[in-house]
C-alpha positions as CSV (number, residue, x, y, z in Angstrom):
1,M,157.0,95.2,4.9
2,S,155.2,94.5,1.2
3,H,154.9,97.0,-1.7
4,D,152.2,97.5,-4.7
5,D,154.7,94.4,-6.3
6,S,153.4,91.7,-3.5
7,Y,156.9,91.0,-2.3
8,G,157.0,90.8,1.6
9,G,153.7,90.3,2.1
10,G,153.4,87.2,4.1
11,S,152.0,86.4,7.4
12,G,155.0,87.9,8.5
13,G,154.5,90.8,8.2
14,G,158.4,127.2,3.8
15,Y,156.9,130.4,4.4
16,G,158.6,133.7,3.2
17,D,159.2,136.2,5.3
18,V,155.8,138.6,5.4
19,G,154.9,142.1,5.7
20,G,157.4,145.1,5.4
21,T,159.1,147.5,8.4
22,G,156.2,147.4,10.3
23,Q,156.1,151.4,10.5
24,T,153.4,153.8,9.3
25,R,153.4,157.3,8.8
26,T,150.6,159.8,9.2
27,R,151.0,163.2,7.4
28,L,149.6,166.2,9.7
29,P,147.0,168.9,8.0
30,E,148.9,171.5,6.5
31,P,148.6,175.0,8.3
32,P,146.1,177.4,6.0
33,A,147.7,178.8,3.2
34,D,145.8,181.8,3.0
35,P,147.6,184.5,5.2
36,Y,144.4,186.4,6.3
37,A,142.9,183.1,7.6
38,P,141.8,183.9,11.3
39,A,144.9,183.0,13.8
40,R,142.7,181.4,16.6
41,R,141.9,178.5,13.8
42,G,145.7,177.7,13.5
43,S,146.1,177.9,17.8
44,R,142.9,175.5,18.0
45,S,145.1,172.8,15.6
46,S,148.2,173.1,17.8
47,R,145.9,172.5,20.9
48,G,144.3,169.8,19.7
49,L,147.4,167.8,18.5
50,V,148.5,168.5,22.1
51,T,146.0,167.2,23.3
52,V,145.9,163.8,21.4
53,V,149.6,163.5,22.4
54,G,149.2,163.9,25.8
55,V,146.4,161.4,25.7
56,V,148.3,159.0,24.0
57,V,151.7,159.2,26.5
58,L,149.2,158.7,29.7
59,L,147.5,155.7,27.7
60,I,151.3,154.1,27.6
61,A,152.8,155.3,31.0
62,A,149.4,153.5,32.5
63,I,149.6,150.1,30.7
64,A,153.7,150.5,31.3
65,F,152.0,150.7,35.2
66,A,149.7,147.8,34.9
67,N,152.1,145.7,33.7
68,Q,154.7,146.4,36.4
69,D,152.0,145.9,38.9
70,N,151.6,142.1,37.4
71,A,155.4,141.0,36.7
72,E,156.4,138.3,38.2
73,D,156.8,138.0,41.9
74,P,159.2,136.1,43.1
75,K,157.8,135.4,46.3
76,D,154.8,134.1,44.7
77,P,155.1,130.3,43.1
78,A,152.1,130.7,41.3
79,S,153.4,133.3,39.2
80,T,157.1,131.7,38.6
81,S,158.7,131.4,34.9
82,A,158.1,127.6,36.1
83,A,154.1,127.5,35.1
84,T,153.2,125.5,32.1
85,P,152.0,127.6,29.3
86,G,148.8,127.2,27.4
87,A,149.2,124.9,24.6
88,A,149.3,126.6,20.6
89,P,147.4,125.3,17.8
90,T,150.9,123.6,16.2
91,R,152.1,122.6,20.1
92,P,152.9,118.4,19.8
93,T,150.9,116.6,22.4
94,G,151.2,113.9,23.9
95,T,154.6,112.7,26.0
96,K,157.6,113.1,25.3
97,P,159.3,110.2,22.4
98,V,161.7,107.3,24.1
99,D,165.0,108.0,24.4
100,G,166.2,104.3,24.4
101,K,167.0,102.2,21.6
102,N,167.2,98.4,20.7
103,G,170.0,98.0,18.1
104,E,168.2,100.3,15.4
105,V,164.9,100.5,17.0
106,P,163.8,102.7,19.8
107,K,162.3,101.2,23.2
108,G,160.9,101.5,26.3
109,F,157.2,102.9,25.4
110,A,154.2,103.8,28.1
111,Q,152.1,101.1,28.9
112,N,149.1,103.3,27.8
113,E,147.3,103.9,24.3
114,Q,149.6,106.4,23.6
115,G,152.6,104.3,24.0
116,A,151.2,101.0,22.1
117,Q,150.7,103.8,18.9
118,S,154.4,105.1,19.7
119,A,155.8,101.3,19.3
120,A,153.5,100.4,16.4
121,S,154.5,103.7,14.2
122,N,158.1,103.0,15.0
123,Y,157.8,99.2,14.7
124,A,156.4,99.5,11.5
125,V,159.5,102.1,10.3
126,A,161.8,99.4,11.2
127,L,160.1,96.3,9.3
128,G,159.6,98.8,6.0
129,S,163.3,99.3,6.0
130,E,166.4,98.2,3.9
131,G,167.6,96.6,6.6
132,M,165.0,94.0,6.3
133,F,166.7,93.2,2.8
134,N,169.9,91.8,4.6
135,T,169.6,88.3,6.6
136,A,171.9,89.7,9.7
137,R,170.4,93.1,10.1
138,R,166.4,91.5,9.5
139,H,167.0,89.1,12.6
140,S,168.1,91.7,14.6
141,I,165.1,93.9,13.9
142,V,163.1,90.8,14.8
143,D,164.7,90.7,17.8
144,A,164.6,93.8,18.8
145,V,160.4,94.3,18.2
146,A,159.1,90.5,18.4
147,D,157.3,88.7,21.2
148,S,159.5,86.2,22.9
149,S,156.6,83.7,22.5
150,T,156.7,84.5,18.2
151,K,160.2,85.8,17.5
152,D,161.2,82.6,16.0
153,K,157.8,82.1,13.9
154,L,158.3,85.9,12.9
155,K,161.7,85.4,11.7
156,A,160.7,82.5,9.5
157,A,157.8,84.1,7.7
158,F,160.1,87.1,7.2
159,D,163.0,85.1,5.5
160,A,160.4,83.2,3.4
161,D,159.4,86.8,2.4
162,Y,162.5,88.0,1.7
163,S,163.7,85.2,-0.4
164,P,167.4,85.3,-2.4
165,G,164.9,85.0,-5.7
166,L,163.0,88.2,-4.7
167,L,166.7,89.9,-4.5
168,S,168.0,89.1,-7.4
169,R,164.2,90.1,-9.3
170,I,164.7,93.7,-7.7
171,G,168.0,94.3,-8.7
172,L,170.0,93.5,-5.0
173,S,172.9,91.0,-4.1
174,A,172.2,88.2,-1.9
175,E,173.5,90.4,0.8
176,G,170.9,93.2,0.0
177,T,173.0,95.7,-1.3
178,A,172.2,97.6,-4.9
179,P,174.7,97.5,-7.4
180,A,177.6,99.9,-7.7
181,G,176.0,103.3,-8.7
182,S,173.1,102.4,-7.3
183,T,171.4,103.4,-4.0
184,F,168.6,101.0,-2.4
185,V,165.4,102.7,-1.2
186,S,163.1,101.1,1.1
187,R,161.8,103.9,3.6
188,T,158.8,103.6,5.5
189,V,157.0,106.6,6.9
190,P,154.0,107.4,9.6
191,A,151.0,109.1,8.0
192,G,148.8,108.3,11.3
193,T,148.0,106.0,13.6
194,K,144.7,104.3,14.9
195,L,144.1,101.9,17.9
196,R,141.6,99.4,16.9
197,T,141.7,97.6,20.2
198,Y,143.6,97.8,23.6
199,S,143.9,96.3,27.3
200,A,146.5,96.6,29.8
201,G,148.1,93.7,28.3
202,T,147.0,93.7,24.4
203,A,147.0,96.5,21.7
204,V,146.2,96.0,18.0
205,V,147.3,99.2,15.8
206,D,146.9,100.1,12.5
207,V,149.6,102.5,11.4
208,W,148.8,104.4,8.1
209,C,152.1,104.9,6.2
210,V,153.8,105.9,2.5
211,G,156.5,104.0,1.4
212,M,159.4,105.0,-0.9
213,F,160.7,101.6,-2.9
214,G,163.2,101.3,-5.6
215,L,166.5,101.8,-7.1
216,T,168.0,104.7,-8.4
217,G,170.6,105.1,-10.9
218,E,170.0,105.7,-15.1
219,K,170.2,101.8,-15.8
220,S,167.7,100.9,-13.2
221,T,164.6,98.8,-14.5
222,R,162.7,99.5,-10.9
223,P,163.2,103.4,-10.1
224,V,162.3,105.0,-6.9
225,T,158.5,105.0,-7.0
226,S,155.7,105.8,-3.6
227,S,153.1,104.1,-2.1
228,W,150.3,103.9,0.3
229,F,149.4,101.3,2.5
230,T,148.5,100.7,6.3
231,I,150.1,98.3,8.5
232,S,148.4,96.0,10.9
233,L,150.5,94.9,14.1
234,T,149.6,93.1,17.1
235,M,151.2,93.7,20.3
236,K,151.6,92.4,23.6
237,W,153.4,94.5,26.9
238,N,156.1,92.1,28.1
239,G,156.7,93.8,31.2
240,S,158.8,96.3,30.2
241,D,157.9,97.4,26.7
242,W,155.5,96.5,23.8
243,K,156.1,93.6,21.5
244,V,154.8,92.1,17.9
245,V,153.1,89.2,18.0
246,E,151.9,89.3,14.4
247,T,151.8,92.0,11.4
248,S,149.3,92.5,8.3
249,Q,149.2,94.9,5.6
250,K,146.9,96.2,3.0
251,D,146.9,98.7,0.4
252,G,145.3,102.1,0.9
253,P,144.1,105.0,1.9
254,T,145.8,106.3,-1.3
255,P,145.3,110.2,-1.8
256,V,145.5,111.7,-5.5
257,T,148.8,112.3,-7.0
258,G,150.0,115.7,-6.8
259,D,151.2,118.0,-9.7
260,N,155.0,117.9,-8.0
261,P,158.0,117.4,-10.5
262,V,159.3,114.1,-10.2
263,S,163.0,114.5,-9.4
264,N,165.8,112.9,-11.5
265,S,167.4,109.7,-9.4
266,D,170.7,111.6,-8.2
267,E,168.4,113.9,-6.4
268,I,166.6,110.5,-4.6
269,G,169.8,109.1,-4.0
270,A,171.3,112.0,-2.2
271,A,167.7,113.1,-0.3
272,V,168.2,109.5,1.3
273,T,171.6,109.5,2.4
274,E,171.0,113.0,3.7
275,F,167.5,113.1,5.4
276,G,167.4,110.8,8.3
277,G,164.4,109.1,9.8
278,F,162.6,110.0,13.2
279,T,161.7,108.5,16.5
280,Y,157.7,108.6,16.0
281,A,155.4,109.5,18.9
282,R,152.0,109.5,19.3
């Protein structure tokens, strides 16, 4: 997909350990230092300590007994470990991501609102990948995501966007490869989705993304930069999956740049090869 340079923009388109040992020590009162102090005073203190210890022991025993009574009864289906636990605040929601693939692209999304958004997210990733800069891979990606009614139209539009002239301007070969000693980076990462319209047969989904684009290497004239943009995908249900009919893109929403120090070219190149992408689900 397109970036700030306007290419590809045609119609085809850690937390540390917390706490210490968890142990607390309590110092009991010292016995009276005065040898002439009344003896009954020390006796009362000892009896009080014994009483407190006894209450604590009884309380622990009562809790253990109650927990034993409430343990899972193998004869009671409602108390088996198969019961679904409650959702935690950070637990993922929604259905399980698809496990099928059509070439490089996930497939088999559900025919519902969530499925449409999941499909759009994964299609945005594919259409914004470095594979789009190689003709054979580009056609394979379009074959995987496009509806049969617009497949040829989308291929022609993307072919025009990713022209030999564009590849030359950004320092790639005619096959979309980087010069020796450099790594070409083009990666799209969805930050969220918005369902604009939906029916059983059609859906329009906006995918808010952050992208990385450029060439690593000390001699690169186009270092890897980041950008924020929104890809809009019009999709159609073809009977078994969601497929793209039309795409468009606009800049933003763009947050304020943080104070993170910029990584050098070698770090970026290593990260791109070492960190793989995801199958996205709404």
